[in-house]
C-alpha positions in Angstrom: 85.9 2.5 -97.7 88.1 3.0 -100.5 85.5 1.9 -103.0 82.0 0.6 -103.3 80.3 -2.4 -104.3 78.8 -2.9 -107.9 75.8 -4.6 -106.6 74.1 -5.7 -103.3 71.4 -7.9 -103.2 69.3 -7.5 -100.1 66.0 -8.7 -98.7 67.2 -12.4 -99.4 67.1 -15.7 -97.3 70.5 -16.6 -98.1 71.6 -20.5 -98.0 75.6 -19.6 -97.8 76.6 -23.4 -97.7 79.3 -21.6 -95.5 80.1 -23.2 -92.4 81.1 -20.0 -90.8 77.9 -18.2 -91.4 74.9 -20.5 -92.6 72.6 -17.8 -93.4 72.4 -14.3 -94.2 70.2 -11.6 -95.6 72.5 -9.3 -97.7 75.4 -9.8 -100.3 77.6 -7.3 -101.9 79.4 -7.9 -104.9 82.3 -6.1 -106.3 84.4 -6.8 -109.6 82.8 -10.4 -109.9 83.6 -11.4 -106.5 81.7 -11.4 -103.2 83.0 -9.0 -101.1 80.6 -9.1 -98.0 77.8 -11.4 -96.5 75.4 -10.8 -93.7 72.7 -8.4 -92.8 72.1 -4.6 -93.8 74.8 -3.2 -91.3 77.4 -5.6 -92.3 77.2 -4.3 -96.0 76.0 -0.7 -95.3 79.5 0.8 -95.7 79.7 -1.2 -99.4 77.0 1.2 -100.5 78.1 4.0 -103.1 76.3 6.4 -105.3 76.6 4.0 -108.3 75.8 0.6 -106.5 73.0 -1.0 -107.7 70.5 -2.3 -104.9 68.5 -5.4 -105.7 65.6 -6.1 -103.5 65.1 -10.0 -103.6 62.1 -9.6 -101.6 62.4 -12.7 -99.4 63.8 -15.1 -102.4 66.2 -17.7 -101.7 69.8 -17.0 -102.3 72.0 -19.7 -103.1 75.8 -20.5 -104.6 75.1 -20.4 -108.4 74.1 -23.7 -109.8 76.5 -25.7 -111.8 75.3 -28.5 -114.5 78.2 -31.4 -113.4 77.5 -33.0 -117.0 76.1 -31.4 -120.0 76.7 -31.2 -123.7 75.8 -27.5 -124.7 78.2 -27.6 -127.7 77.3 -31.1 -129.1 73.8 -30.7 -127.9 73.4 -28.1 -130.1 74.0 -30.5 -133.2 72.3 -33.6 -131.7 69.1 -32.0 -130.9 68.6 -30.5 -134.2 65.2 -31.3 -135.9 62.1 -32.9 -134.3 61.8 -33.6 -131.1 60.3 -37.5 -130.4 60.6 -37.5 -126.7 56.8 -37.5 -126.3 56.6 -40.6 -128.6 55.8 -43.3 -126.3 54.6 -45.8 -128.9 55.1 -46.9 -132.7 52.0 -45.2 -133.7 52.7 -42.2 -132.2 56.4 -42.3 -134.0 55.1 -43.0 -137.2 52.8 -40.3 -137.1 55.2 -37.7 -136.1 57.6 -38.8 -139.0 55.2 -38.9 -141.4 53.7 -35.4 -140.6 57.6 -34.1 -140.9 58.2 -36.1 -144.1 55.0 -34.6 -146.0 56.8 -31.1 -145.0 59.9 -31.9 -146.5 61.1 -30.5 -149.7 63.0 -32.4 -152.5 66.4 -33.3 -151.0 65.6 -32.5 -147.5 66.0 -34.9 -144.5 64.0 -35.7 -141.2 66.4 -35.1 -138.5 65.2 -36.2 -135.3 66.1 -36.8 -131.8 64.9 -37.5 -128.3 63.4 -41.3 -128.9 63.1 -43.5 -126.3 63.9 -47.1 -126.8 60.6 -48.1 -124.9 58.8 -46.8 -128.0 59.5 -49.7 -130.0 57.7 -51.8 -127.5 60.4 -54.5 -127.2 60.6 -55.0 -130.8 64.3 -54.7 -132.3 65.2 -51.5 -133.5 64.7 -51.6 -137.6 64.2 -48.9 -140.3 61.3 -51.2 -141.6 59.2 -50.1 -138.8 59.4 -46.6 -140.3 60.2 -46.4 -143.6 56.6 -46.3 -144.9 55.7 -43.5 -143.0 58.7 -41.6 -144.2 57.8 -42.2 -147.7 61.0 -42.4 -149.2 62.4 -39.3 -147.6 65.7 -40.0 -145.8 66.0 -39.7 -141.6 68.3 -40.1 -138.8 67.1 -40.3 -135.7 69.1 -40.2 -132.4 68.0 -42.3 -129.8 67.6 -40.6 -126.3 70.6 -42.1 -124.8 72.7 -40.1 -127.3 75.1 -43.3 -127.9 72.7 -45.0 -130.9 70.5 -43.8 -133.9 68.2 -44.9 -136.4 68.9 -44.6 -140.1 65.9 -45.0 -142.1 66.7 -47.3 -145.5 67.3 -44.5 -147.7 69.5 -42.7 -145.3 71.5 -45.8 -145.3 71.8 -45.9 -148.8 72.8 -42.5 -149.0 76.0 -43.2 -146.7 76.8 -46.3 -148.4 75.9 -48.3 -145.3 75.4 -51.9 -146.7 76.7 -54.5 -144.3 78.5 -54.7 -141.1 81.8 -52.6 -140.1 84.6 -53.3 -137.8 85.6 -50.3 -135.6 88.8 -49.8 -133.3 86.5 -48.8 -130.4 83.3 -50.9 -129.2 80.8 -49.9 -131.8 78.2 -51.7 -134.1 75.9 -51.2 -137.5 73.5 -54.0 -136.4 73.0 -56.4 -139.0 70.1 -59.0 -139.6 71.2 -62.6 -140.0 71.5 -62.1 -143.9 73.8 -59.2 -142.9 71.8 -56.4 -144.1 72.0 -53.5 -141.9 68.8 -52.5 -139.9 69.6 -49.0 -139.5 70.5 -49.3 -135.6 73.6 -47.8 -135.2 75.2 -48.3 -131.9 78.0 -46.0 -130.4 79.9 -42.9 -131.8 81.7 -44.6 -134.4 78.8 -46.3 -136.2 76.6 -43.1 -136.2 79.8 -40.8 -137.7 79.6 -43.1 -140.8 76.3 -40.9 -141.5 78.1 -37.4 -141.1 79.2 -37.1 -144.7 76.0 -37.0 -145.9 73.8 -35.2 -143.2 72.7 -32.0 -143.6 74.7 -29.4 -141.3 74.1 -26.0 -140.0 76.3 -23.0 -140.9 78.8 -21.7 -138.3 76.6 -18.5 -137.9 73.2 -20.6 -137.1 75.1 -22.9 -134.7 76.8 -19.9 -132.8 73.4 -18.1 -132.4 71.5 -21.4 -131.4 74.4 -21.9 -128.7 73.9 -18.4 -127.5 70.2 -19.0 -127.1 70.6 -21.9 -125.2 73.2 -20.6 -122.7 70.8 -17.7 -122.1 68.1 -20.0 -121.6 70.3 -22.2 -119.2 70.7 -19.1 -117.3 67.1 -18.7 -117.0 66.8 -21.7 -115.2 69.4 -20.7 -112.3 72.5 -22.2 -113.9 75.8 -20.4 -113.6 77.9 -22.8 -115.0 78.4 -26.2 -116.6 80.7 -29.1 -117.2 81.0 -29.8 -120.9 81.5 -33.3 -121.3 82.7 -33.2 -124.8 85.2 -31.2 -127.4 84.8 -33.3 -130.8 85.1 -30.4 -133.1 88.1 -28.1 -132.2 86.3 -25.4 -133.9 84.2 -25.0 -130.9 86.9 -23.1 -128.8 87.3 -20.6 -131.6 83.5 -20.2 -131.5 83.4 -19.6 -127.8 86.6 -17.2 -128.4 84.3 -15.3 -131.1 81.6 -15.2 -128.7 83.5 -13.6 -125.9 84.4 -10.8 -128.3 80.9 -9.6 -129.0 80.3 -9.8 -124.9 80.5 -12.5 -121.9 79.0 -15.8 -121.9 75.9 -16.0 -119.5 77.2 -19.6 -118.1 80.6 -20.7 -117.2 81.7 -23.6 -119.3 84.6 -26.0 -117.9 85.3 -28.4 -121.1 86.7 -32.1 -121.2 87.8 -33.1 -124.4 87.4 -36.8 -125.6 90.2 -39.1 -125.5 89.3 -42.3 -127.4 90.4 -46.2 -127.7 93.5 -45.8 -129.9 95.0 -42.7 -128.4 98.8 -42.9 -128.5 101.3 -40.9 -126.4 101.1 -37.9 -128.9 97.5 -37.7 -128.5 97.7 -37.7 -124.7 100.2 -35.3 -124.9 98.2 -33.1 -127.0 95.0 -33.3 -124.7 97.6 -32.0 -121.8 98.5 -29.0 -124.0 94.9 -28.1 -124.6 94.3 -27.7 -120.8 95.9 -24.2 -121.0 93.1 -23.0 -123.6 90.9 -20.7 -121.9 88.6 -17.5 -122.4 87.1 -15.2 -119.8 84.3 -17.6 -118.8 85.5 -21.0 -120.6 88.4 -23.0 -120.0 89.6 -26.6 -120.8 89.7 -28.3 -117.5 89.7 -32.1 -118.1 89.7 -35.2 -120.4 86.5 -37.4 -120.7 87.0 -40.9 -121.0 84.3 -43.7 -121.9 84.8 -47.0 -120.2 81.4 -48.4 -121.7 78.1 -47.3 -123.5 74.7 -47.7 -122.6 72.5 -50.4 -121.0 69.9 -50.2 -123.7 72.4 -50.4 -126.5 73.7 -53.5 -125.2 77.4 -51.7 -124.6 77.5 -51.4 -120.7 80.1 -53.2 -119.5 78.6 -55.2 -116.8 80.0 -58.0 -114.7 77.8 -60.6 -116.1 75.6 -60.5 -119.3 72.6 -58.7 -119.7 69.2 -60.5 -120.7 70.6 -60.8 -124.2 73.7 -62.1 -123.5 75.6 -58.6 -124.4 77.3 -56.2 -122.1 80.6 -58.2 -121.5 83.2 -55.8 -123.2 84.5 -52.5 -122.5 84.7 -49.9 -124.7 88.2 -49.6 -124.6 89.1 -53.4 -126.2 92.0 -53.1 -124.3 91.2 -52.0 -120.6 94.8 -51.5 -119.9 95.1 -48.9 -122.5 92.4 -47.0 -120.6 94.3 -47.3 -117.5 97.7 -46.2 -118.8 95.9 -43.2 -120.7 94.5 -42.0 -117.3 97.9 -42.5 -115.5 99.5 -40.6 -118.3 97.3 -37.7 -117.9 97.0 -37.6 -114.2 101.2 -37.5 -114.0 100.6 -34.4 -115.8 97.9 -33.1 -113.4 95.0 -33.5 -115.7 91.6 -34.2 -114.2 89.5 -36.9 -115.9 86.1 -37.9 -116.2 85.1 -41.5 -117.1 81.6 -42.3 -118.1 81.1 -45.7 -116.7 77.5 -47.1 -116.5 77.6 -50.7 -115.9 79.3 -52.3 -112.7 82.4 -53.9 -114.5 83.2 -50.3 -115.7 83.0 -48.7 -112.6 85.0 -51.1 -110.7 87.7 -51.1 -113.6 87.7 -47.2 -113.1 88.0 -47.6 -109.6 90.8 -49.9 -109.9 92.5 -47.4 -112.0 92.6 -44.8 -109.5 93.8 -47.0 -106.8 96.8 -47.9 -109.1 98.1 -44.3 -109.4 101.6 -44.5 -107.9 101.0 -40.7 -106.4 97.8 -41.0 -104.1 97.6 -37.3 -104.3 96.5 -37.5 -107.7 93.6 -39.7 -107.0 91.0 -36.9 -106.3 91.6 -35.5 -109.7 89.2 -38.3 -111.2 85.2 -38.9 -111.3 83.0 -41.3 -112.6 79.9 -40.4 -114.8 76.5 -41.8 -114.6 77.2 -45.2 -112.2 73.4 -46.5 -113.0 74.0 -49.7 -111.4 76.8 -50.8 -108.8 77.1 -53.2 -106.1 77.5 -52.3 -102.3 80.9 -53.6 -102.4 82.1 -50.6 -104.3 80.3 -47.9 -102.8 82.6 -47.4 -100.1 85.7 -47.0 -102.5 84.4 -44.0 -103.9 85.3 -41.8 -100.7 88.3 -43.8 -99.8 90.1 -43.0 -103.2 88.4 -39.5 -103.4 86.8 -40.1 -106.7 83.6 -38.0 -107.3 80.5 -39.6 -108.3 78.9 -37.5 -111.0 74.9 -38.6 -111.4 72.1 -37.5 -113.3 68.9 -38.4 -111.4 66.3 -37.4 -114.3 67.7 -40.2 -116.3 65.5 -42.5 -113.9 62.6 -41.2 -116.3 63.3 -43.8 -118.7 63.0 -46.4 -116.3 60.0 -47.9 -114.4 59.6 -48.9 -110.7 57.9 -52.2 -111.9 60.8 -53.1 -113.9 58.9 -53.4 -117.1 61.2 -50.8 -119.1 63.9 -51.6 -121.3 66.7 -50.6 -119.2 65.4 -52.7 -116.3 64.7 -55.9 -118.4 68.1 -55.8 -119.7 69.8 -55.7 -116.8 67.7 -57.7 -114.7 66.1 -57.5 -111.3 69.1 -57.8 -109.0 70.9 -54.9 -110.9 67.7 -53.0 -111.5 67.3 -52.9 -107.7 70.5 -50.9 -107.1 69.9 -48.4 -109.8 71.5 -44.7 -109.5 72.2 -45.3 -105.7 72.8 -41.5 -105.0 71.8 -41.6 -101.3 74.1 -44.6 -100.7 76.9 -42.9 -102.4 76.3 -39.9 -100.2 75.8 -42.1 -97.0 79.3 -43.7 -98.0 81.0 -40.5 -97.8 81.7 -39.7 -101.4 81.3 -36.3 -103.3 78.4 -36.3 -105.3 77.9 -34.0 -108.0 74.3 -33.7 -110.0 74.1 -32.7 -113.6 71.5 -33.2 -116.2 73.3 -34.7 -119.4 71.6 -32.1 -121.7 70.1 -33.3 -124.5 69.7 -36.7 -123.0 67.2 -35.2 -120.2 66.3 -31.5 -119.8 69.2 -28.9 -118.6 66.7 -27.4 -116.1 68.3 -28.0 -112.3 64.9 -27.3 -110.7 63.7 -30.6 -112.5 67.0 -32.3 -111.4 67.0 -31.2 -108.0 63.3 -32.2 -107.4 63.7 -35.8 -109.1 66.7 -36.4 -106.7 64.3 -36.1 -104.0 61.3 -37.6 -105.2 62.9 -40.4 -107.6 60.2 -39.5 -110.5 60.0 -36.4 -112.2 58.2 -33.5 -110.6 54.5 -33.0 -111.6 53.6 -36.6 -112.1 52.8 -37.9 -108.4 51.1 -40.7 -110.2 54.3 -42.1 -111.3 55.7 -44.9 -108.7 59.1 -43.6 -107.6 62.3 -45.6 -108.7 64.4 -47.3 -106.0 62.6 -44.6 -103.5 65.2 -45.3 -100.7 67.8 -43.4 -102.7 66.2 -40.2 -102.5 68.3 -37.3 -101.4 67.5 -34.8 -98.9 66.7 -31.0 -99.9 70.0 -29.8 -98.7 72.2 -33.2 -100.4 70.3 -32.1 -103.8 71.6 -28.6 -103.5 75.1 -29.7 -102.2 75.2 -31.5 -105.7 74.9 -28.4 -107.6 76.9 -26.1 -105.5 79.7 -27.5 -103.1 80.1 -30.6 -104.3 80.3 -29.5 -108.0 83.1 -27.3 -106.7 84.7 -29.8 -105.2 85.0 -32.3 -108.1 87.2 -29.6 -109.9 89.2 -28.4 -106.8 87.4 -25.0 -106.9 86.1 -25.4 -103.3 88.1 -22.5 -102.3 86.4 -19.8 -105.1 83.2 -21.4 -105.8 80.4 -23.3 -104.2 79.8 -20.8 -101.2 78.4 -17.5 -100.6 81.2 -16.1 -98.8 83.6 -13.1 -99.1 86.5 -13.9 -101.6 84.2 -16.3 -103.7 82.9 -15.5 -107.1 79.7 -14.1 -107.3 77.8 -16.7 -109.1 74.5 -16.8 -107.4 71.1 -18.1 -108.0 67.8 -16.9 -106.4 64.8 -18.8 -106.3 61.2 -17.6 -105.3 61.1 -21.1 -102.8 63.9 -22.4 -100.9 65.1 -25.2 -102.9 66.0 -27.1 -99.4 62.7 -27.1 -97.8 60.0 -26.3 -100.6 57.8 -29.5 -101.5 59.8 -30.9 -104.4 57.0 -30.9 -107.0 56.7 -27.4 -106.3 60.3 -26.7 -107.0 60.3 -28.4 -110.2 58.4 -25.1 -111.5 59.1 -22.4 -109.0 60.3 -19.0 -110.7 64.0 -18.3 -110.7 64.2 -14.6 -109.5 67.5 -13.8 -110.3 70.7 -15.3 -111.8 74.1 -13.8 -111.2 77.5 -14.7 -113.3 80.8 -13.3 -112.6 78.9 -10.2 -110.7 76.4 -9.7 -113.8 73.0 -10.3 -113.6 72.4 -12.5 -116.7 68.8 -13.6 -115.6 66.1 -11.5 -113.7 62.2 -12.5 -113.7 
């Protein structure tokens, strides 16, 4: 043989997801790609004097895990400050804010994130509930859904928000009957009213935090992520600068946003952006929003929620959304549409079905799909539309429907929550992800939750719609082979096979057969991205 492998991984139980060879023990890697898969005899000739031999000592090796829906770039900003995800009620929230306010210096703000709507105990979200605890320190708190926030009274004053506003997209500055803002800002346009006055990190700090985050993601077994945002065009320059200093530990496929009001020039710019790339990052699609969130009253539902809300799309003219998707499809651009409510899901499927060229239908996917009737399930496979879902979002709901999400949608729609198994059984491509920072990026937690329908390590918690549990193999495919299918990379990714990228993940346990609660915290032995070991325990 004319050349040797760079690395040989041996002593493994390899789950190849390759129908031509379902299992193996040894994998040889050269120049970022897999060159041989089999047993020791199959790769013996690839050994050379400089080949690194890594004995995985019985670990299970799988294709590299790819988070199908994440926000590492935007999330670094969204996750700034105090983490309130453990606050289960108002007392805990006020205590946490009071502690932060006491530590604040003159001119400081309290920035926080991850607050569960359920912490308000059914009360309307209002700055009066937190202002006393903050003792005059301005605060901006992102709620866990990422689509809404609570601004304190002083924060509203600093931003000059003193009444309702009109927006081109569905968004709201919530006001009381007298027209005074409550501090509850729903959707991006409303939250962005705070941007001019919020403290902002320097570019150097953001770069360092992003690099640390990507390394931490790799340590959980991730080799890639589909990045569902590009709000700040400086991000591409940031990634370029980072690659001048070394390789990114995780591949990033970026989907810039297309918002209501986009004209032909805007759409053509999004098409042009698709050529932007680095060594391990690329722009590879466009993200749309067809609705918002259930808890914020902005999910687009076929019938109103319990507050009479949820009957409007995020795009005030849904037909304009359809025209925009068709424009991009004709240019061969993939789209991913946030659609939580049943009406939103239906409209996206209708949009894809109306495409003149059926060959363009497989370019499209739907994100979240939190509630959907049975009549829509077969359409995913028939149209080739990928379902992209995040099982750990179940953590914000309860099996008895006592949570805010379930109360909003009502019993019937809550009973068809996150229908992962039904979509798989209906033949859909089902990609899994975290939606970090909405939920943790750790894929082990997502894989386990997909099987348990509750978070791992919480056996006392009753599963939510337990019949929607995936098998261990289905869950693994959601992070590997189905993730590759979703972006047309099934010939280069999602399998452990010769010619495929050397993106690999090794677990101390078998992620398919190990008890799901055990998988949630099982060690990741090794992560390899592009033939480079980016994590080793």
